[in-house]
KEVOZA-648979 format. One record per residue (C-alpha): x, y, z; chain. Coordinates in steps of 0.25 Angstrom, whole numbers. Each point is the difference from the previous one (the first is absolute). Layout:
N
<site X="X" Y="Y" Z="Z" cadena="A"/>
...
//
This chain:
478
<site X="-70" Y="367" Z="2" cadena="A"/>
<site X="0" Y="-13" Z="-8" cadena="A"/>
<site X="-4" Y="-10" Z="10" cadena="A"/>
<site X="-14" Y="-5" Z="0" cadena="A"/>
<site X="0" Y="-1" Z="15" cadena="A"/>
<site X="5" Y="14" Z="2" cadena="A"/>
<site X="-10" Y="6" Z="-10" cadena="A"/>
<site X="-11" Y="-8" Z="7" cadena="A"/>
<site X="4" Y="5" Z="14" cadena="A"/>
<site X="1" Y="14" Z="-5" cadena="A"/>
<site X="-14" Y="0" Z="-6" cadena="A"/>
<site X="-5" Y="-7" Z="13" cadena="A"/>
<site X="7" Y="11" Z="9" cadena="A"/>
<site X="-6" Y="11" Z="-8" cadena="A"/>
<site X="-14" Y="-7" Z="1" cadena="A"/>
<site X="1" Y="-2" Z="15" cadena="A"/>
<site X="5" Y="14" Z="2" cadena="A"/>
<site X="-11" Y="6" Z="-8" cadena="A"/>
<site X="-10" Y="-8" Z="8" cadena="A"/>
<site X="6" Y="2" Z="14" cadena="A"/>
<site X="2" Y="15" Z="-3" cadena="A"/>
<site X="-14" Y="2" Z="-5" cadena="A"/>
<site X="-6" Y="-8" Z="12" cadena="A"/>
<site X="8" Y="7" Z="10" cadena="A"/>
<site X="-4" Y="14" Z="-6" cadena="A"/>
<site X="-15" Y="-3" Z="-1" cadena="A"/>
<site X="0" Y="-7" Z="14" cadena="A"/>
<site X="7" Y="12" Z="6" cadena="A"/>
<site X="-9" Y="10" Z="-6" cadena="A"/>
<site X="-12" Y="-8" Z="4" cadena="A"/>
<site X="5" Y="-1" Z="14" cadena="A"/>
<site X="3" Y="15" Z="1" cadena="A"/>
<site X="-14" Y="3" Z="-5" cadena="A"/>
<site X="-7" Y="-9" Z="9" cadena="A"/>
<site X="8" Y="5" Z="12" cadena="A"/>
<site X="-2" Y="14" Z="-3" cadena="A"/>
<site X="-15" Y="-3" Z="-1" cadena="A"/>
<site X="0" Y="-7" Z="13" cadena="A"/>
<site X="8" Y="12" Z="7" cadena="A"/>
<site X="-10" Y="10" Z="-6" cadena="A"/>
<site X="-12" Y="-7" Z="5" cadena="A"/>
<site X="5" Y="-5" Z="13" cadena="A"/>
<site X="11" Y="10" Z="4" cadena="A"/>
<site X="-8" Y="10" Z="7" cadena="A"/>
<site X="0" Y="10" Z="-12" cadena="A"/>
<site X="-15" Y="1" Z="-1" cadena="A"/>
<site X="-4" Y="-2" Z="15" cadena="A"/>
<site X="-4" Y="15" Z="2" cadena="A"/>
<site X="-8" Y="0" Z="-13" cadena="A"/>
<site X="-8" Y="-13" Z="3" cadena="A"/>
<site X="-3" Y="5" Z="14" cadena="A"/>
<site X="-5" Y="14" Z="-5" cadena="A"/>
<site X="-9" Y="-7" Z="-10" cadena="A"/>
<site X="-5" Y="-10" Z="10" cadena="A"/>
<site X="-3" Y="12" Z="9" cadena="A"/>
<site X="-7" Y="7" Z="-11" cadena="A"/>
<site X="-9" Y="-12" Z="-4" cadena="A"/>
<site X="-3" Y="-2" Z="15" cadena="A"/>
<site X="-5" Y="14" Z="1" cadena="A"/>
<site X="-7" Y="2" Z="-13" cadena="A"/>
<site X="-6" Y="-15" Z="-1" cadena="A"/>
<site X="4" Y="0" Z="-15" cadena="A"/>
<site X="11" Y="5" Z="-10" cadena="A"/>
<site X="-9" Y="11" Z="-5" cadena="A"/>
<site X="9" Y="13" Z="-1" cadena="A"/>
<site X="13" Y="-7" Z="3" cadena="A"/>
<site X="6" Y="6" Z="-13" cadena="A"/>
<site X="0" Y="13" Z="6" cadena="A"/>
<site X="10" Y="-4" Z="11" cadena="A"/>
<site X="8" Y="-10" Z="-8" cadena="A"/>
<site X="11" Y="10" Z="-2" cadena="A"/>
<site X="1" Y="3" Z="14" cadena="A"/>
<site X="0" Y="-15" Z="4" cadena="A"/>
<site X="11" Y="-2" Z="-10" cadena="A"/>
<site X="9" Y="10" Z="5" cadena="A"/>
<site X="0" Y="9" Z="-12" cadena="A"/>
<site X="-5" Y="12" Z="7" cadena="A"/>
<site X="7" Y="-3" Z="14" cadena="A"/>
<site X="14" Y="-1" Z="5" cadena="A"/>
<site X="11" Y="-7" Z="-8" cadena="A"/>
<site X="-1" Y="-15" Z="3" cadena="A"/>
<site X="13" Y="-9" Z="2" cadena="A"/>
<site X="2" Y="-14" Z="-4" cadena="A"/>
<site X="5" Y="-12" Z="9" cadena="A"/>
<site X="14" Y="3" Z="-4" cadena="A"/>
<site X="-1" Y="15" Z="5" cadena="A"/>
<site X="0" Y="5" Z="-15" cadena="A"/>
<site X="-11" Y="10" Z="-4" cadena="A"/>
<site X="-11" Y="-6" Z="-8" cadena="A"/>
<site X="-5" Y="7" Z="-13" cadena="A"/>
<site X="-15" Y="3" Z="-1" cadena="A"/>
<site X="-1" Y="-11" Z="-11" cadena="A"/>
<site X="4" Y="-11" Z="11" cadena="A"/>
<site X="-13" Y="4" Z="8" cadena="A"/>
<site X="-9" Y="-1" Z="-12" cadena="A"/>
<site X="-11" Y="-11" Z="2" cadena="A"/>
<site X="-14" Y="-4" Z="-4" cadena="A"/>
<site X="-11" Y="-2" Z="10" cadena="A"/>
<site X="-11" Y="-11" Z="-4" cadena="A"/>
<site X="-12" Y="-4" Z="8" cadena="A"/>
<site X="-2" Y="-15" Z="5" cadena="A"/>
<site X="-7" Y="-3" Z="-13" cadena="A"/>
<site X="13" Y="4" Z="-8" cadena="A"/>
<site X="-6" Y="13" Z="-5" cadena="A"/>
<site X="10" Y="12" Z="-1" cadena="A"/>
<site X="-5" Y="11" Z="9" cadena="A"/>
<site X="13" Y="9" Z="1" cadena="A"/>
<site X="13" Y="2" Z="-7" cadena="A"/>
<site X="11" Y="9" Z="3" cadena="A"/>
<site X="4" Y="1" Z="-15" cadena="A"/>
<site X="-14" Y="3" Z="-6" cadena="A"/>
<site X="-12" Y="7" Z="6" cadena="A"/>
<site X="-9" Y="-9" Z="-8" cadena="A"/>
<site X="-4" Y="-12" Z="8" cadena="A"/>
<site X="-4" Y="-11" Z="-9" cadena="A"/>
<site X="3" Y="-14" Z="-4" cadena="A"/>
<site X="1" Y="-13" Z="7" cadena="A"/>
<site X="13" Y="-7" Z="5" cadena="A"/>
<site X="3" Y="-15" Z="-3" cadena="A"/>
<site X="2" Y="-10" Z="10" cadena="A"/>
<site X="14" Y="-1" Z="-3" cadena="A"/>
<site X="2" Y="14" Z="3" cadena="A"/>
<site X="-7" Y="-1" Z="13" cadena="A"/>
<site X="10" Y="-11" Z="4" cadena="A"/>
<site X="11" Y="11" Z="0" cadena="A"/>
<site X="-8" Y="10" Z="8" cadena="A"/>
<site X="-2" Y="3" Z="15" cadena="A"/>
<site X="-13" Y="-3" Z="6" cadena="A"/>
<site X="-7" Y="12" Z="8" cadena="A"/>
<site X="-8" Y="-6" Z="11" cadena="A"/>
<site X="-11" Y="6" Z="9" cadena="A"/>
<site X="-4" Y="-8" Z="12" cadena="A"/>
<site X="6" Y="-12" Z="-6" cadena="A"/>
<site X="-7" Y="1" Z="-13" cadena="A"/>
<site X="7" Y="3" Z="-13" cadena="A"/>
<site X="-6" Y="13" Z="-6" cadena="A"/>
<site X="10" Y="3" Z="-10" cadena="A"/>
<site X="14" Y="-2" Z="-6" cadena="A"/>
<site X="12" Y="10" Z="-2" cadena="A"/>
<site X="7" Y="-3" Z="-13" cadena="A"/>
<site X="14" Y="6" Z="-1" cadena="A"/>
<site X="4" Y="6" Z="-14" cadena="A"/>
<site X="8" Y="-10" Z="-9" cadena="A"/>
<site X="12" Y="10" Z="0" cadena="A"/>
<site X="0" Y="0" Z="15" cadena="A"/>
<site X="7" Y="-14" Z="0" cadena="A"/>
<site X="12" Y="5" Z="-7" cadena="A"/>
<site X="1" Y="13" Z="6" cadena="A"/>
<site X="0" Y="-5" Z="14" cadena="A"/>
<site X="13" Y="2" Z="7" cadena="A"/>
<site X="6" Y="-12" Z="8" cadena="A"/>
<site X="6" Y="1" Z="13" cadena="A"/>
<site X="14" Y="-6" Z="3" cadena="A"/>
<site X="-5" Y="-14" Z="5" cadena="A"/>
<site X="-9" Y="-1" Z="-12" cadena="A"/>
<site X="10" Y="4" Z="-10" cadena="A"/>
<site X="10" Y="-10" Z="7" cadena="A"/>
<site X="-10" Y="-11" Z="-1" cadena="A"/>
<site X="-2" Y="2" Z="-15" cadena="A"/>
<site X="15" Y="0" Z="-2" cadena="A"/>
<site X="1" Y="-13" Z="7" cadena="A"/>
<site X="-11" Y="-6" Z="-9" cadena="A"/>
<site X="7" Y="5" Z="-12" cadena="A"/>
<site X="14" Y="-6" Z="5" cadena="A"/>
<site X="-7" Y="-13" Z="3" cadena="A"/>
<site X="-6" Y="-1" Z="-14" cadena="A"/>
<site X="13" Y="3" Z="-7" cadena="A"/>
<site X="8" Y="-10" Z="9" cadena="A"/>
<site X="-11" Y="-11" Z="-3" cadena="A"/>
<site X="1" Y="4" Z="-15" cadena="A"/>
<site X="15" Y="-2" Z="0" cadena="A"/>
<site X="-2" Y="-13" Z="8" cadena="A"/>
<site X="-10" Y="-5" Z="-10" cadena="A"/>
<site X="9" Y="4" Z="-11" cadena="A"/>
<site X="12" Y="-8" Z="5" cadena="A"/>
<site X="-9" Y="-12" Z="2" cadena="A"/>
<site X="-6" Y="1" Z="-14" cadena="A"/>
<site X="14" Y="1" Z="-5" cadena="A"/>
<site X="4" Y="-13" Z="7" cadena="A"/>
<site X="-12" Y="-7" Z="-5" cadena="A"/>
<site X="2" Y="6" Z="-14" cadena="A"/>
<site X="14" Y="-5" Z="0" cadena="A"/>
<site X="-3" Y="-14" Z="3" cadena="A"/>
<site X="-11" Y="0" Z="-10" cadena="A"/>
<site X="8" Y="6" Z="-11" cadena="A"/>
<site X="11" Y="-10" Z="3" cadena="A"/>
<site X="-9" Y="-12" Z="-1" cadena="A"/>
<site X="-4" Y="5" Z="-14" cadena="A"/>
<site X="14" Y="4" Z="-4" cadena="A"/>
<site X="8" Y="-12" Z="5" cadena="A"/>
<site X="-8" Y="-10" Z="-10" cadena="A"/>
<site X="2" Y="10" Z="-11" cadena="A"/>
<site X="15" Y="0" Z="3" cadena="A"/>
<site X="0" Y="-15" Z="0" cadena="A"/>
<site X="-7" Y="1" Z="-14" cadena="A"/>
<site X="10" Y="9" Z="-5" cadena="A"/>
<site X="11" Y="-9" Z="4" cadena="A"/>
<site X="-7" Y="-12" Z="-6" cadena="A"/>
<site X="-3" Y="8" Z="-13" cadena="A"/>
<site X="15" Y="4" Z="-1" cadena="A"/>
<site X="4" Y="-15" Z="2" cadena="A"/>
<site X="-9" Y="-4" Z="-11" cadena="A"/>
<site X="6" Y="11" Z="-9" cadena="A"/>
<site X="13" Y="-6" Z="3" cadena="A"/>
<site X="-5" Y="-13" Z="-5" cadena="A"/>
<site X="-3" Y="-7" Z="13" cadena="A"/>
<site X="-14" Y="-5" Z="-3" cadena="A"/>
<site X="-1" Y="-8" Z="13" cadena="A"/>
<site X="-3" Y="13" Z="8" cadena="A"/>
<site X="-13" Y="-1" Z="7" cadena="A"/>
<site X="-7" Y="8" Z="11" cadena="A"/>
<site X="-7" Y="-5" Z="12" cadena="A"/>
<site X="-15" Y="4" Z="0" cadena="A"/>
<site X="-6" Y="5" Z="13" cadena="A"/>
<site X="-14" Y="5" Z="1" cadena="A"/>
<site X="-10" Y="3" Z="-11" cadena="A"/>
<site X="2" Y="15" Z="-2" cadena="A"/>
<site X="4" Y="7" Z="-13" cadena="A"/>
<site X="15" Y="-2" Z="4" cadena="A"/>
<site X="-2" Y="-15" Z="2" cadena="A"/>
<site X="-7" Y="-1" Z="-13" cadena="A"/>
<site X="11" Y="7" Z="-7" cadena="A"/>
<site X="10" Y="-10" Z="6" cadena="A"/>
<site X="-9" Y="-11" Z="-5" cadena="A"/>
<site X="0" Y="6" Z="-14" cadena="A"/>
<site X="15" Y="1" Z="1" cadena="A"/>
<site X="2" Y="-14" Z="4" cadena="A"/>
<site X="-10" Y="-4" Z="-12" cadena="A"/>
<site X="8" Y="8" Z="-9" cadena="A"/>
<site X="13" Y="-6" Z="4" cadena="A"/>
<site X="-5" Y="-14" Z="-1" cadena="A"/>
<site X="-5" Y="3" Z="-14" cadena="A"/>
<site X="13" Y="6" Z="-4" cadena="A"/>
<site X="8" Y="-12" Z="6" cadena="A"/>
<site X="-10" Y="-9" Z="-7" cadena="A"/>
<site X="2" Y="7" Z="-13" cadena="A"/>
<site X="15" Y="1" Z="1" cadena="A"/>
<site X="1" Y="-15" Z="3" cadena="A"/>
<site X="-9" Y="-3" Z="-12" cadena="A"/>
<site X="8" Y="9" Z="-9" cadena="A"/>
<site X="13" Y="-7" Z="4" cadena="A"/>
<site X="-6" Y="-13" Z="-2" cadena="A"/>
<site X="-5" Y="4" Z="-13" cadena="A"/>
<site X="13" Y="6" Z="-4" cadena="A"/>
<site X="6" Y="-14" Z="3" cadena="A"/>
<site X="-11" Y="-7" Z="-7" cadena="A"/>
<site X="2" Y="8" Z="-12" cadena="A"/>
<site X="15" Y="-2" Z="0" cadena="A"/>
<site X="-3" Y="-15" Z="1" cadena="A"/>
<site X="-10" Y="-1" Z="-11" cadena="A"/>
<site X="9" Y="8" Z="-9" cadena="A"/>
<site X="13" Y="-7" Z="3" cadena="A"/>
<site X="-6" Y="-14" Z="-4" cadena="A"/>
<site X="-3" Y="2" Z="-14" cadena="A"/>
<site X="12" Y="10" Z="-2" cadena="A"/>
<site X="9" Y="-11" Z="5" cadena="A"/>
<site X="-6" Y="-10" Z="-9" cadena="A"/>
<site X="1" Y="9" Z="-12" cadena="A"/>
<site X="14" Y="4" Z="3" cadena="A"/>
<site X="5" Y="-15" Z="3" cadena="A"/>
<site X="-7" Y="-5" Z="-13" cadena="A"/>
<site X="6" Y="11" Z="-8" cadena="A"/>
<site X="14" Y="-2" Z="6" cadena="A"/>
<site X="-1" Y="-15" Z="-2" cadena="A"/>
<site X="-3" Y="2" Z="-15" cadena="A"/>
<site X="11" Y="10" Z="-1" cadena="A"/>
<site X="10" Y="-9" Z="6" cadena="A"/>
<site X="-5" Y="-12" Z="-9" cadena="A"/>
<site X="-5" Y="-8" Z="12" cadena="A"/>
<site X="-15" Y="2" Z="-6" cadena="A"/>
<site X="-2" Y="0" Z="-15" cadena="A"/>
<site X="-6" Y="13" Z="-6" cadena="A"/>
<site X="-13" Y="-7" Z="-5" cadena="A"/>
<site X="-15" Y="2" Z="1" cadena="A"/>
<site X="-2" Y="-8" Z="13" cadena="A"/>
<site X="10" Y="8" Z="8" cadena="A"/>
<site X="-5" Y="14" Z="-6" cadena="A"/>
<site X="-14" Y="-4" Z="4" cadena="A"/>
<site X="4" Y="-2" Z="14" cadena="A"/>
<site X="6" Y="14" Z="0" cadena="A"/>
<site X="-12" Y="5" Z="-6" cadena="A"/>
<site X="-9" Y="-6" Z="10" cadena="A"/>
<site X="8" Y="6" Z="12" cadena="A"/>
<site X="0" Y="14" Z="-7" cadena="A"/>
<site X="-16" Y="-2" Z="-2" cadena="A"/>
<site X="-1" Y="-3" Z="15" cadena="A"/>
<site X="9" Y="12" Z="4" cadena="A"/>
<site X="-9" Y="9" Z="-9" cadena="A"/>
<site X="-12" Y="-5" Z="7" cadena="A"/>
<site X="6" Y="2" Z="13" cadena="A"/>
<site X="4" Y="14" Z="-3" cadena="A"/>
<site X="-14" Y="3" Z="-5" cadena="A"/>
<site X="-7" Y="-6" Z="12" cadena="A"/>
<site X="9" Y="9" Z="9" cadena="A"/>
<site X="-3" Y="12" Z="-9" cadena="A"/>
<site X="-15" Y="-2" Z="2" cadena="A"/>
<site X="1" Y="-2" Z="15" cadena="A"/>
<site X="8" Y="13" Z="1" cadena="A"/>
<site X="-10" Y="8" Z="-8" cadena="A"/>
<site X="-11" Y="-6" Z="9" cadena="A"/>
<site X="7" Y="4" Z="12" cadena="A"/>
<site X="2" Y="14" Z="-5" cadena="A"/>
<site X="-14" Y="1" Z="-4" cadena="A"/>
<site X="4" Y="2" Z="-15" cadena="A"/>
<site X="-6" Y="-13" Z="-5" cadena="A"/>
<site X="-11" Y="4" Z="-8" cadena="A"/>
<site X="-13" Y="-8" Z="-4" cadena="A"/>
<site X="-8" Y="3" Z="-13" cadena="A"/>
<site X="-13" Y="-6" Z="3" cadena="A"/>
<site X="-10" Y="-3" Z="-11" cadena="A"/>
<site X="-13" Y="-8" Z="-2" cadena="A"/>
<site X="4" Y="-15" Z="1" cadena="A"/>
<site X="-8" Y="-12" Z="-5" cadena="A"/>
<site X="4" Y="-11" Z="10" cadena="A"/>
<site X="-4" Y="-11" Z="-10" cadena="A"/>
<site X="9" Y="6" Z="-11" cadena="A"/>
<site X="11" Y="2" Z="10" cadena="A"/>
<site X="1" Y="-14" Z="6" cadena="A"/>
<site X="-1" Y="-6" Z="-14" cadena="A"/>
<site X="13" Y="8" Z="-4" cadena="A"/>
<site X="7" Y="-5" Z="13" cadena="A"/>
<site X="-4" Y="-14" Z="-2" cadena="A"/>
<site X="5" Y="0" Z="-15" cadena="A"/>
<site X="14" Y="6" Z="6" cadena="A"/>
<site X="1" Y="-11" Z="11" cadena="A"/>
<site X="-6" Y="-12" Z="-5" cadena="A"/>
<site X="12" Y="-4" Z="-9" cadena="A"/>
<site X="9" Y="1" Z="13" cadena="A"/>
<site X="-10" Y="-8" Z="8" cadena="A"/>
<site X="0" Y="-11" Z="-11" cadena="A"/>
<site X="15" Y="-1" Z="0" cadena="A"/>
<site X="0" Y="-2" Z="15" cadena="A"/>
<site X="-11" Y="-10" Z="-1" cadena="A"/>
<site X="-9" Y="8" Z="9" cadena="A"/>
<site X="-15" Y="2" Z="-2" cadena="A"/>
<site X="-3" Y="15" Z="-1" cadena="A"/>
<site X="-15" Y="3" Z="2" cadena="A"/>
<site X="-7" Y="13" Z="-1" cadena="A"/>
<site X="-14" Y="2" Z="6" cadena="A"/>
<site X="-5" Y="13" Z="-3" cadena="A"/>
<site X="-15" Y="1" Z="0" cadena="A"/>
<site X="-8" Y="8" Z="-11" cadena="A"/>
<site X="-6" Y="13" Z="4" cadena="A"/>
<site X="11" Y="6" Z="8" cadena="A"/>
<site X="0" Y="15" Z="0" cadena="A"/>
<site X="9" Y="9" Z="-8" cadena="A"/>
<site X="10" Y="5" Z="10" cadena="A"/>
<site X="10" Y="12" Z="-1" cadena="A"/>
<site X="14" Y="-5" Z="2" cadena="A"/>
<site X="14" Y="1" Z="-7" cadena="A"/>
<site X="0" Y="-12" Z="-9" cadena="A"/>
<site X="15" Y="-1" Z="-1" cadena="A"/>
<site X="2" Y="1" Z="15" cadena="A"/>
<site X="-11" Y="-10" Z="3" cadena="A"/>
<site X="6" Y="-10" Z="-10" cadena="A"/>
<site X="13" Y="2" Z="8" cadena="A"/>
<site X="-7" Y="-4" Z="13" cadena="A"/>
<site X="-6" Y="-12" Z="-6" cadena="A"/>
<site X="12" Y="-4" Z="-7" cadena="A"/>
<site X="9" Y="1" Z="13" cadena="A"/>
<site X="-10" Y="-9" Z="7" cadena="A"/>
<site X="0" Y="-10" Z="-12" cadena="A"/>
<site X="15" Y="0" Z="0" cadena="A"/>
<site X="0" Y="-4" Z="14" cadena="A"/>
<site X="-10" Y="-10" Z="-1" cadena="A"/>
<site X="7" Y="-7" Z="-13" cadena="A"/>
<site X="13" Y="0" Z="8" cadena="A"/>
<site X="-5" Y="-8" Z="11" cadena="A"/>
<site X="-12" Y="-8" Z="-6" cadena="A"/>
<site X="5" Y="-15" Z="-2" cadena="A"/>
<site X="-1" Y="-7" Z="-14" cadena="A"/>
<site X="-14" Y="-5" Z="-1" cadena="A"/>
<site X="-5" Y="11" Z="10" cadena="A"/>
<site X="-11" Y="11" Z="-2" cadena="A"/>
<site X="-1" Y="15" Z="1" cadena="A"/>
<site X="-13" Y="6" Z="1" cadena="A"/>
<site X="-3" Y="15" Z="-4" cadena="A"/>
<site X="-14" Y="4" Z="5" cadena="A"/>
<site X="-7" Y="14" Z="0" cadena="A"/>
<site X="-13" Y="4" Z="7" cadena="A"/>
<site X="-7" Y="13" Z="4" cadena="A"/>
<site X="-2" Y="-1" Z="15" cadena="A"/>
<site X="-7" Y="11" Z="7" cadena="A"/>
<site X="3" Y="11" Z="-11" cadena="A"/>
<site X="14" Y="-4" Z="-1" cadena="A"/>
<site X="8" Y="-9" Z="-10" cadena="A"/>
<site X="7" Y="-11" Z="6" cadena="A"/>
<site X="11" Y="-8" Z="-8" cadena="A"/>
<site X="6" Y="-13" Z="6" cadena="A"/>
<site X="12" Y="-7" Z="-5" cadena="A"/>
<site X="1" Y="-14" Z="7" cadena="A"/>
<site X="11" Y="-11" Z="-2" cadena="A"/>
<site X="2" Y="-14" Z="6" cadena="A"/>
<site X="15" Y="2" Z="2" cadena="A"/>
<site X="7" Y="-2" Z="13" cadena="A"/>
<site X="-6" Y="12" Z="6" cadena="A"/>
<site X="5" Y="9" Z="11" cadena="A"/>
<site X="-2" Y="-2" Z="15" cadena="A"/>
<site X="-11" Y="9" Z="6" cadena="A"/>
<site X="10" Y="8" Z="9" cadena="A"/>
<site X="8" Y="4" Z="-12" cadena="A"/>
<site X="-12" Y="5" Z="-9" cadena="A"/>
<site X="1" Y="14" Z="4" cadena="A"/>
<site X="15" Y="1" Z="-4" cadena="A"/>
<site X="-3" Y="-4" Z="-14" cadena="A"/>
<site X="-2" Y="14" Z="-5" cadena="A"/>
<site X="13" Y="5" Z="6" cadena="A"/>
<site X="11" Y="3" Z="-9" cadena="A"/>
<site X="10" Y="-10" Z="-3" cadena="A"/>
<site X="-6" Y="-10" Z="9" cadena="A"/>
<site X="0" Y="-15" Z="-5" cadena="A"/>
<site X="-5" Y="-12" Z="7" cadena="A"/>
<site X="13" Y="-7" Z="-5" cadena="A"/>
<site X="11" Y="3" Z="10" cadena="A"/>
<site X="10" Y="-2" Z="-10" cadena="A"/>
<site X="-6" Y="12" Z="-8" cadena="A"/>
<site X="3" Y="-7" Z="-13" cadena="A"/>
<site X="-7" Y="8" Z="-12" cadena="A"/>
<site X="-3" Y="-13" Z="-7" cadena="A"/>
<site X="-10" Y="-3" Z="11" cadena="A"/>
<site X="-4" Y="13" Z="6" cadena="A"/>
<site X="1" Y="11" Z="-11" cadena="A"/>
<site X="5" Y="13" Z="4" cadena="A"/>
<site X="-9" Y="2" Z="12" cadena="A"/>
<site X="-6" Y="13" Z="-6" cadena="A"/>
<site X="-12" Y="-5" Z="-8" cadena="A"/>
<site X="-10" Y="-1" Z="12" cadena="A"/>
<site X="5" Y="14" Z="5" cadena="A"/>
<site X="-3" Y="6" Z="-13" cadena="A"/>
<site X="-13" Y="-7" Z="-1" cadena="A"/>
<site X="-4" Y="6" Z="14" cadena="A"/>
<site X="4" Y="14" Z="-4" cadena="A"/>
<site X="-8" Y="0" Z="-13" cadena="A"/>
<site X="-12" Y="-6" Z="7" cadena="A"/>
<site X="0" Y="10" Z="11" cadena="A"/>
<site X="1" Y="11" Z="-10" cadena="A"/>
<site X="-12" Y="-5" Z="-6" cadena="A"/>
<site X="-7" Y="2" Z="13" cadena="A"/>
<site X="0" Y="-15" Z="3" cadena="A"/>
<site X="6" Y="-10" Z="9" cadena="A"/>
<site X="8" Y="-13" Z="-2" cadena="A"/>
<site X="3" Y="-12" Z="10" cadena="A"/>
<site X="4" Y="-14" Z="0" cadena="A"/>
<site X="-6" Y="-13" Z="6" cadena="A"/>
<site X="2" Y="-14" Z="0" cadena="A"/>
<site X="-7" Y="-9" Z="-11" cadena="A"/>
<site X="-8" Y="-11" Z="6" cadena="A"/>
<site X="7" Y="-13" Z="-3" cadena="A"/>
<site X="13" Y="7" Z="-2" cadena="A"/>
<site X="6" Y="12" Z="-8" cadena="A"/>
<site X="-1" Y="15" Z="1" cadena="A"/>
<site X="-12" Y="9" Z="-4" cadena="A"/>
<site X="2" Y="15" Z="-2" cadena="A"/>
<site X="-12" Y="9" Z="-1" cadena="A"/>
<site X="-1" Y="14" Z="-3" cadena="A"/>
<site X="-12" Y="10" Z="-1" cadena="A"/>
<site X="-2" Y="12" Z="-9" cadena="A"/>
<site X="-8" Y="10" Z="7" cadena="A"/>
<site X="-4" Y="9" Z="-11" cadena="A"/>
<site X="-13" Y="-6" Z="-4" cadena="A"/>
<site X="-12" Y="9" Z="-1" cadena="A"/>
<site X="-5" Y="3" Z="14" cadena="A"/>
<site X="11" Y="-7" Z="7" cadena="A"/>
<site X="5" Y="7" Z="13" cadena="A"/>
<site X="14" Y="-5" Z="-1" cadena="A"/>
<site X="0" Y="-9" Z="12" cadena="A"/>
<site X="7" Y="-14" Z="-1" cadena="A"/>
<site X="-8" Y="-12" Z="-1" cadena="A"/>
<site X="3" Y="-14" Z="5" cadena="A"/>
<site X="-3" Y="-12" Z="-9" cadena="A"/>
<site X="-3" Y="-14" Z="4" cadena="A"/>
<site X="12" Y="-9" Z="0" cadena="A"/>
<site X="3" Y="-10" Z="-10" cadena="A"/>
<site X="0" Y="-1" Z="-15" cadena="A"/>
<site X="-14" Y="2" Z="-6" cadena="A"/>
<site X="-5" Y="-2" Z="-14" cadena="A"/>
<site X="-10" Y="9" Z="-7" cadena="A"/>
<site X="-9" Y="-7" Z="-10" cadena="A"/>
//
């Protein structure tokens, strides 16, 4: 049986059968026992014994010496006794104990010793012996008298009807339980079948498959998790397709220019001189940088981009960055200001990767800062975290587009020209490296115009790793 519905119903049927059978058996046994007890006490079996014992107490005024006549009273020494059904009763069926009104045993057909006290529960299953309307003792039938008591035909028929009613009721309950169980299992299996169909659709490539979520039980939670998974797969697949198209676009541009320039030189349209070769070399370098950026992102996505942290003196680090970028800033007539206060703590970071982050931010700032503009690089320890801010006074980005800055191949320039927007991978790489350092990176508008990018490094001593929001605007550190 491969169906989950069939397996569940079979298991449910077995459980119900065991429960109903056990209940019917126990109730039948208990009913028969109680009926036999009632028949034994109130079926006239002990009327003669009760009458004789009552007469004995009335004549003697006490139970003294009653043990001597117990056998005669029980019928053990007299004529054979017959039960209500006409069958002969064995002597064991007439065994009993006789107790006084206080519950003390004063006679016993099975033992000549009269000792012990009878509990109140036993007295409830006894026949009272009365003299002049007053209870003077109790007759307690022997325990095996209940099972040895033969039933007459009407009594046996009554017990049989009770057993029949119990089994008929059990079967009716079984049928009702199966109906309810079937509805219950169908309510569980139907969503799972829909989930299976949707999963098969996703496996075939249909990432638009979704499930309706009803209720808040585990099946509904599973459906919600499936929808979330399908949504994420759809988003990832869309991003992959877009990235593939973007990569093809980015690679085609320099390759087309290289190919066109070389063909023009081979055809004699362009002279084979230093100027044209430099154009080809620039495009080759751009292609190399793009391929390297893609390699870094691929390693980061695969979790294979490794960091080599080591103690880093920030003052020395920023002096090296300033020496590397100051000539380019002067060439573009842009003021590049580094404001790094003394006494910043030594941090543990990958120097090369951190330089790549700051370099990408400075490349963007230099690309957009106008001639005569200003770029500020500041560093500050804030709440046990190191915050580095790169701000420019270029055209900036509208606030609603700030979250898209760190998406791959995104540029604010709709024309997507590399001359104005680069490859569109620098900020994505910066975000990956910062997050690998346990920090956070974000962008905000610069007061007065421009763009500010801030990132924190959360590996200072005692830092909890939580991101920290810094005040807006460019600040100087004296």
